[in-house]
C-alpha atoms as one frame of an Amber mdcrd trajectory, in Angstrom:
protein
 147.659 -90.161 116.476 149.007 -92.280 113.518 150.553 -95.623 114.107 153.237
 -96.705 111.932 151.912 -99.820 110.269 148.411 -99.167 110.652 146.276-100.036
 107.082 143.854 -97.132 106.381 142.861 -98.632 103.428 142.477 -97.264  99.510
 141.806 -93.623  98.892 138.338 -92.348  98.399 137.621 -92.207  94.651 137.578
 -88.728  93.075 134.083 -87.743  92.741 133.093 -85.788  89.467 132.932 -82.175
  89.838 129.381 -80.620  90.083 127.895 -78.975  86.468 128.653 -75.445  86.228
 125.247 -73.711  86.473 123.743 -72.751  82.877 126.335 -75.652  81.350 124.037
 -78.623  81.192 120.804 -76.806  81.999 118.107 -75.193  80.040 116.824 -71.740
  80.558 114.916 -71.022  83.738 111.939 -68.923  81.443 111.612 -70.946  78.023
 113.069 -74.545  79.118 114.246 -75.212  75.934 117.432 -72.623  74.918 120.463
 -73.103  75.975 121.467 -70.625  78.658 124.526 -67.905  78.032 124.086 -65.513
  80.735 123.179 -66.923  84.547 122.444 -63.547  86.815 122.150 -65.578  90.085
 122.550 -68.923  91.140 120.073 -70.973  89.494 118.719 -67.712  86.871 120.226
 -68.675  83.820 118.626 -66.995  80.745 119.055 -67.973  76.756 119.658 -64.708
  74.846 115.961 -63.998  73.966 114.699 -64.372  77.291 117.550 -62.330  78.645
 116.526 -59.722  76.709 112.986 -59.704  77.324 113.341 -59.776  81.021 115.849
 -56.567  80.632 113.501 -54.766  78.437 110.457 -55.522  80.779 112.016 -53.966
  83.798 112.769 -50.615  81.873 109.072 -50.731  80.534 107.622 -51.641  84.005
 109.404 -49.433  86.417 108.282 -46.360  83.780 104.288 -47.952  83.600 104.114
 -48.591  87.118 105.043 -45.072  87.813 103.063 -43.233  85.090 105.024 -39.784
  85.584 105.870 -39.446  81.785 102.712 -38.222  79.690 102.258 -38.941  76.096
 104.183 -36.202  73.785 105.985 -34.840  76.986 109.836 -33.695  76.144 112.149
 -36.184  77.971 115.991 -35.274  78.674 118.114 -38.217  78.738 121.303 -37.234
  80.801 124.147 -39.344  79.102 127.711 -39.715  80.360 129.175 -42.324  77.697
 128.782 -45.271  80.665 127.235 -48.525  80.521 124.346 -47.454  82.569 123.407
 -44.681  80.472 124.026 -45.647  77.192 121.841 -49.164  78.078 119.016 -46.474
  78.803 119.697 -44.358  75.572 119.322 -47.832  73.526 116.125 -48.612  75.440
 114.514 -45.566  74.584 115.594 -46.070  71.247 113.889 -49.560  71.038 111.216
 -48.381  72.401 110.122 -45.451  70.203 110.917 -48.032  67.283 108.226 -48.863
  65.043 108.812 -52.945  65.344 108.020 -52.128  69.607 105.272 -53.935  70.723
 104.512 -51.462  73.390 105.980 -47.981  71.893 106.965 -45.246  74.371 105.044
 -42.129  73.585 107.377 -39.277  74.728 109.926 -37.290  73.162 113.698 -37.863
  73.712 116.755 -35.418  73.911 120.047 -36.312  74.503 122.613 -34.137  76.717
 126.298 -34.597  77.586 128.348 -32.609  79.883 131.755 -32.079  78.778 133.904
 -32.641  82.381 137.402 -33.236  81.109 138.556 -29.662  82.587 137.616 -31.169
  86.400 139.081 -34.479  85.783 142.783 -32.909  84.319 142.361 -33.966  80.467
 144.371 -32.167  77.869 142.567 -30.755  75.278 143.501 -33.248  72.565 142.295
 -35.941  74.802 138.954 -33.886  74.859 138.158 -33.414  71.334 139.090 -36.868
  70.860 136.484 -37.957  73.474 133.937 -35.472  71.616 134.297 -37.050  68.338
 133.865 -40.451  69.492 130.385 -39.128  71.647 129.157 -37.296  68.422 129.539
 -40.303  66.050 126.964 -42.170  68.611 124.736 -39.351  68.924 124.346 -39.347
  64.574 123.973 -42.898  64.996 121.174 -42.682  67.651 119.395 -39.505  65.749
 117.562 -38.127  68.626 118.084 -34.182  69.665 121.550 -33.982  71.383 123.007
 -30.969  73.502 126.852 -31.005  73.971 127.786 -28.578  76.769 131.079 -27.848
  78.594 130.988 -28.120  82.080 133.302 -24.614  82.041 129.728 -23.094  81.379
 128.693 -22.909  85.006 130.456 -19.889  85.164 128.008 -18.270  82.865 124.373
 -19.491  84.226 122.227 -17.352  85.700 121.113 -17.437  89.251 117.317 -18.435
  88.321 119.032 -21.838  88.218 119.163 -22.331  91.642 115.457 -20.711  92.207
 112.249 -23.252  93.121 109.990 -23.105  90.189 106.395 -24.184  90.862 105.199
 -27.246  88.897 102.061 -27.621  87.129  99.623 -30.167  88.679 100.076 -33.529
  86.404  96.272 -34.728  87.544  95.394 -38.262  88.484  95.245 -41.474  86.519
  92.116 -40.433  84.880  94.095 -37.583  83.369  96.996 -39.815  82.532  94.265
 -41.933  80.685  92.665 -39.502  78.698  96.054 -38.024  77.726  96.963 -41.369
  76.462  93.580 -41.644  74.852  94.452 -38.257  72.841  97.872 -39.220  71.613
  96.446 -42.561  69.958  93.655 -40.142  68.447  96.769 -38.184  66.925  98.260
 -41.229  66.118  95.479 -42.432  63.815  95.175 -39.089  62.088  95.308 -38.898
  58.169  98.157 -40.292  56.134  99.660 -37.502  55.664 100.728 -36.715  59.218
 101.833 -40.119  59.430 104.565 -39.376  56.468 106.211 -37.186  58.346 107.459
 -39.642  60.540 110.663 -41.304  59.729 112.323 -44.178  61.077 114.933 -43.807
  64.400 118.057 -42.602  63.503 117.189 -39.968  60.819 114.551 -37.926  62.895
 112.926 -38.123  65.992 110.213 -41.095  66.002 107.587 -39.304  68.169 108.427
 -35.766  67.038 104.823 -34.118  66.353 104.556 -32.740  62.803 105.894 -29.361
  62.492 108.830 -29.635  64.870 112.423 -29.685  63.314 114.469 -32.917  62.763
 117.283 -34.255  65.465 118.248 -30.771  66.384 122.028 -30.536  67.641 123.068
 -28.175  70.000 126.979 -27.821  70.493 127.753 -24.746  72.674 130.780 -22.714
  71.618 134.331 -24.071  72.928 134.827 -22.906  76.687 137.368 -19.849  76.687
 140.862 -20.377  78.378 139.709 -18.132  81.140 136.561 -20.386  82.075 138.553
 -23.456  81.429 141.545 -21.878  83.721 138.705 -20.603  86.647 137.427 -24.270
  86.589 140.638 -25.709  87.054 141.163 -23.501  89.611 138.253 -24.130  91.455
 139.013 -27.842  91.879 142.561 -27.410  92.507 141.056 -25.474  95.739 139.451
 -28.105  97.042 141.141 -30.331  99.941 139.472 -33.533  99.801 138.738 -35.593
  96.768 135.202 -36.420  98.440 134.335 -32.806  98.220 135.367 -32.636  94.651
 133.053 -35.765  93.544 130.404 -33.789  95.148 130.929 -30.421  94.088 131.533
 -31.551  90.485 127.935 -33.438  90.704 126.243 -30.553  91.912 127.651 -28.275
  89.111 126.709 -31.184  86.353 123.306 -31.219  87.985 122.843 -27.237  87.751
 123.900 -27.536  84.378 121.725 -30.126  82.948 118.778 -28.555  84.996 119.577
 -25.495  82.719 119.578 -26.940  79.485 116.628 -28.570  80.488 114.699 -25.249
  80.973 116.137 -23.756  78.206 115.012 -25.892  75.617 111.840 -26.997  77.188
 112.353 -30.448  78.888 109.615 -31.190  81.682 111.580 -34.281  82.773 115.078
 -35.313  82.571 116.482 -39.360  82.826 119.623 -40.628  84.207 121.461 -44.146
  83.824 121.586 -44.715  87.799 121.622 -48.581  88.255 120.376 -50.320  91.506
 123.835 -50.880  92.280 124.847 -47.326  91.940 121.694 -46.611  93.898 122.728
 -49.071  96.747 126.053 -47.282  96.814 124.664 -43.830  96.885 122.884 -44.427
  99.546 125.334 -45.584 101.716 127.528 -42.981 100.745 124.811 -40.146 101.138
 124.261 -41.282 104.953 128.149 -41.114 105.389 127.814 -37.590 103.889 124.999
 -36.538 106.542 122.333 -36.461 103.628 120.140 -38.880 105.604 117.063 -36.541
 105.219 117.485 -36.724 101.416 117.893 -40.225 100.740 114.325 -40.442  99.159
 114.905 -37.731  96.914 119.023 -39.198  96.096 117.414 -42.655  95.331 114.076
 -42.357  94.925 112.454 -42.877  91.176 111.766 -39.154  91.043 113.477 -36.205
  92.592 111.292 -33.270  92.688 113.374 -30.948  94.476 113.518 -28.535  91.268
 109.861 -27.952  90.338 109.315 -27.750  86.805 111.916 -30.321  85.816 111.611
 -33.906  87.469 114.690 -36.220  87.579 113.552 -39.614  86.928 115.582 -43.370
  87.614 114.214 -45.959  85.129 116.796 -48.011  85.386 117.235 -48.318  89.040
 115.661 -52.037  88.840 118.868 -52.946  86.617 122.215 -54.265  88.550 125.758
 -53.315  87.129 126.083 -57.438  86.096 122.763 -57.046  83.965 124.002 -54.032
  82.076 127.103 -55.142  81.618 125.728 -58.708  80.155 123.117 -56.561  78.091
 125.686 -54.108  76.717 127.802 -57.043  75.714 125.234 -59.139  74.018 123.652
 -56.418  71.987 126.567 -54.313  71.006 125.551 -51.442  73.121 128.277 -48.777
  72.258 129.436 -46.495  74.744 132.587 -44.488  75.771 134.962 -44.450  78.348
 135.790 -41.166  79.854 138.023 -40.668  83.033 136.332 -39.374  86.408 137.895
 -37.331  89.011 138.187 -40.343  90.881 140.011 -42.601  88.067 143.076 -44.239
  89.230 142.474 -42.861  92.953 143.326 -45.217  95.768 140.344 -47.083  97.523
 140.714 -44.606 100.774 140.926 -41.418  99.113 137.702 -40.510  99.355 134.084
 -41.523 100.845 132.627 -42.778  97.549 135.629 -44.686  96.988 135.617 -46.409
 100.023 131.792 -47.176 100.378 131.773 -48.371  96.558 134.890 -51.082  97.372
 132.871 -51.699 100.828 129.603 -52.832  98.764 130.765 -54.237  95.929 133.600
 -56.767  97.675 130.712 -57.653 100.569 128.359 -58.143  97.467 130.689 -60.648
  96.017 130.367 -62.348  99.266 126.878 -61.885  99.540 125.288 -61.464  96.710
 122.089 -60.223  98.383 123.545 -57.140  99.625 122.845 -54.781  96.516 119.011
 -55.857  96.623 118.887 -56.042 100.354 120.334 -52.257 100.564 118.007 -50.967
  97.291 114.887 -52.591  98.656 115.386 -50.402 101.818 115.434 -47.212  99.976
 112.543 -48.075  98.420 110.480 -48.339 101.451 111.832 -44.362 102.500 108.845
 -41.730 101.840 108.899 -38.416 100.754 107.116 -36.596 103.740 106.626 -32.953
 104.204 107.486 -31.588 107.344 104.645 -31.157 110.009 102.742 -27.823 109.041
 104.490 -27.108 105.694 102.165 -29.643 103.852  99.703 -26.809 103.123 101.824
 -23.998 103.097 104.198 -22.284 100.893 107.440 -24.171 100.141 110.408 -23.120
 102.934 113.668 -22.248 101.875 116.107 -24.450 100.248 119.565 -25.287 100.371
 121.837 -23.065  97.994 123.767 -25.728  96.151 121.538 -29.048  96.468 118.037
 -27.415  96.489 116.409 -29.670  98.861 114.391 -28.072 101.551 116.548 -27.453
 104.799 115.458 -29.468 107.596 114.807 -26.154 109.831 113.294 -26.241 113.431
 111.013 -23.665 114.654 111.146 -24.062 117.805 113.289 -25.672 120.877 115.621
 -27.483 118.568 116.657 -30.930 119.533 119.770 -30.387 117.083 122.838 -28.102
 116.772 122.064 -27.988 113.226 118.291 -26.972 113.891 119.423 -24.411 115.913
 121.480 -22.918 113.724 118.978 -22.463 110.668 115.908 -21.803 113.152 116.154
 -17.848 111.974 115.577 -19.160 108.641 112.191 -20.761 109.407 110.452 -17.191
 108.244 111.882 -17.084 105.067 110.312 -17.925 101.930 111.626 -18.732  98.636
 112.730 -15.890  96.651 110.649 -14.512  94.125 112.682 -14.372  90.412 113.062
 -10.047  89.898 114.011  -8.815  86.986 117.584  -8.604  87.115 119.613  -9.834
  90.062 121.712  -7.599  91.652 125.421  -8.533  90.754 126.928  -5.509  92.777
 127.645  -5.591  97.008 125.539  -3.697  98.869 127.958  -1.563 100.323 129.473
  -0.428  96.976 130.402   3.149  96.482 128.764   3.717 100.096 125.014   3.036
  98.464 124.250   0.630 100.679 124.824   3.046 103.872 121.498   5.294 102.431
 118.980   2.180 102.023 119.830   0.607 105.309 122.083  -1.919 104.826 124.665
  -0.402 106.945 123.802   1.967 109.416 126.019   4.704 110.630 129.219   3.394
 112.111 128.238  -0.139 112.720 129.861  -2.391 110.437 128.066  -3.813 107.339
 126.301  -6.926 108.256 127.398  -8.514 104.813 131.027  -8.283 105.683 131.348
 -11.773 105.583 130.073 -13.441 102.611 131.335 -16.836 103.819 129.088 -16.933
 106.414 125.863 -16.140 104.400 126.804 -18.509 101.583 127.013 -21.527 104.775
 124.010 -20.614 106.550 122.203 -21.631 103.897 123.297 -24.840 102.643 122.337
 -28.200 104.217 124.206 -30.322 106.794 125.595 -32.237 103.892 126.704 -29.118
 102.129 128.178 -26.985 104.813 130.424 -30.317 105.468 131.895 -30.255 102.089
 132.248 -26.611 101.747 134.768 -26.861 104.823 137.147 -28.294 102.719 136.986
 -25.208 100.167 139.569 -22.214 101.999 137.754 -19.551 100.082 134.606 -18.955
  98.144 136.215 -16.579  95.483 136.682 -19.631  92.986 133.127 -20.716  93.200
 130.638 -19.691  89.722 129.155 -16.180  90.001 125.587 -17.466  89.804 126.151
 -19.383  93.226 127.654 -15.824  94.878 124.792 -13.578  93.603 122.003 -15.860
  94.508 123.433 -16.320  98.162 123.719 -12.326  98.040 120.213 -11.704  97.062
 118.782 -14.043  99.505 120.837 -12.867 102.413 119.439  -9.262 101.086 116.122
 -10.342 101.312 116.004 -11.926 104.563 117.553  -9.122 105.914 114.825  -6.654
 104.530 112.528  -9.426 106.053 113.435  -9.417 109.438 113.430  -5.458 109.378
 109.994  -5.968 108.033 109.080  -7.965 111.092 109.800  -5.362 113.672 106.707
  -3.407 112.334 104.166  -6.164 111.851 101.766  -6.542 114.660 101.653 -10.142
 116.067  97.979 -11.693 116.676  98.744 -11.876 120.409  99.451  -8.278 120.911
  96.510  -7.446 118.815  94.129  -9.631 120.982  95.957  -7.784 123.868  95.137
  -4.373 122.715  91.581  -5.327 122.191  91.078  -6.981 125.983  92.521  -3.538
 127.315
C-alpha cells in the first residue's frame, strides 16, 4: 500500500504518439507516392496504385473464370447502390478505347423500381427514376427500367429451367477470342461505326442500333395495390426480404430472356456475400450456398448469374467511389430504419460488421470458406435429366429417393420420379375442376373429394426447406402473383398424371419374374 512521505520519483516522460498509418509512410506498391487510402493495417496505397489494384481485381475475376465469351450480351443488374454503380463504372472503363485490355462483351443495364414494396410515394418514385435516368444517359449503355409491379404479368415459363447450350472448352474460348479480334481488325468502314462510350454501345457490332432505352409503361393502380397487399400480408420482415429478392430475380430473368441476354452481372461485394452466407445458413439454405454465394449461378439454365465484384470489400468500394466520383443513388429498402433484431438479415449484418470492426479478418475468412464450396450433383443425378426444382428459388430440391434420414427428405421423397415440365403451348389458367369438367377427365372421380382442393399444400410441397419456412409467414396464397400459382397448378397436374401412368407400367422386376415363370 502507499505510505505517507514516500518519494516515488518524477513522473515518466510522455512518449510521442506513434505515427498514424499512411501519414509518414510511402505507398506500399510504388514506394514513392503519398498514400491516400489504408485498406488494411500496413496496406497504404496512393491514388494511382489503388485504382490499378481495384481494376486488377475486377479483371482478374472475369479472366480467371472465362465464362463470358466475346460478343456475348451481358445484363448488368443495377440497384443504384455503391457496389453495383462501381461495377458499371468498371465495365464502362473496360470498354473504352483507352483501356489496355478491353472487355469484349456487349453490356446492358436493368433497374427494378421497388418503390411500391418499400412504401414510397409516387412523387418519391418519380424523383428517384429521374436521377436514375440521368446516370443511365451518362453511361450510354442500353438500359431497361421495369417496375416490380410487372411480376403480376409475368408468364409461368419464367419458373422453368431452360437447358443451356454447352459453352465448350478452353480451346473454344480461345477460338472465340481470335475470331472476335479478327472482326475488330476488319476494314476501316466497320470501325467507323463504333463511337465513344456515352453515345453508343462501344462493343456493339455493325448493324445494331444505338443505346436502346426500354422503359415499361407505368404500373396501373390495381397492380400497385396488389403488390402492396402482398407485402402487407407477410408477417415478418425476414420473409418480406426473401420474397422481394425472389420476385426481383424472376423479373430480371424475364428481362434477360426477352432481350437475348445470356449472362446477368450483379454487384454483390465480398462483405455482402459473407453476410449472405451466414444468413442463408440461418434460413435453412445450406444446401444451396455454392449457388447463392459463388461466382456463377447456373440454376436457371439458359441465363447465368455472375458476381464479378465478389473480391471487393465494402470499404474498398466506398473509397473507390469517393476518390473517382462514381455516382450512386440512395433508394430506401424494405429494412431501411428497421431495428437490428427486426429480421435475420439485419441481425446477421450487424453481427458480421461488428465482428469485422473488432477482428478485421472476419469477412475474408467467411468469404474464403464460401470459395471452397463445390456444386456437386447428387449421386445418380449427374448423368440423368434434371430433377424437380423449387417453385420460387429454382434450386434443385434436395430429395432422398429411399430411406430418408431427414423429415424434409421424407416429405419430398414422392417427388423423386417427377421430371421438369416441358413448356406447353399454353399453360392452364383455370382450375381443373371448374364447371365440373375435371371429373370427366379423371381429376375428381365420382364422389371422392378433389385432390386439388387444397392449393396451399400443392404449392408448399414444391418448395425447398428455406422457401417453406418463409411461406409460413404468408397466411394466404391469394395475394401471390398469378404466374406462381399457375405454374404450381401445372406441376401438380403433371405429377398426378405421371403417378397414374406408373400404375400401368411394368417394372423390370415384374418383367423378370414373368420371364422366369
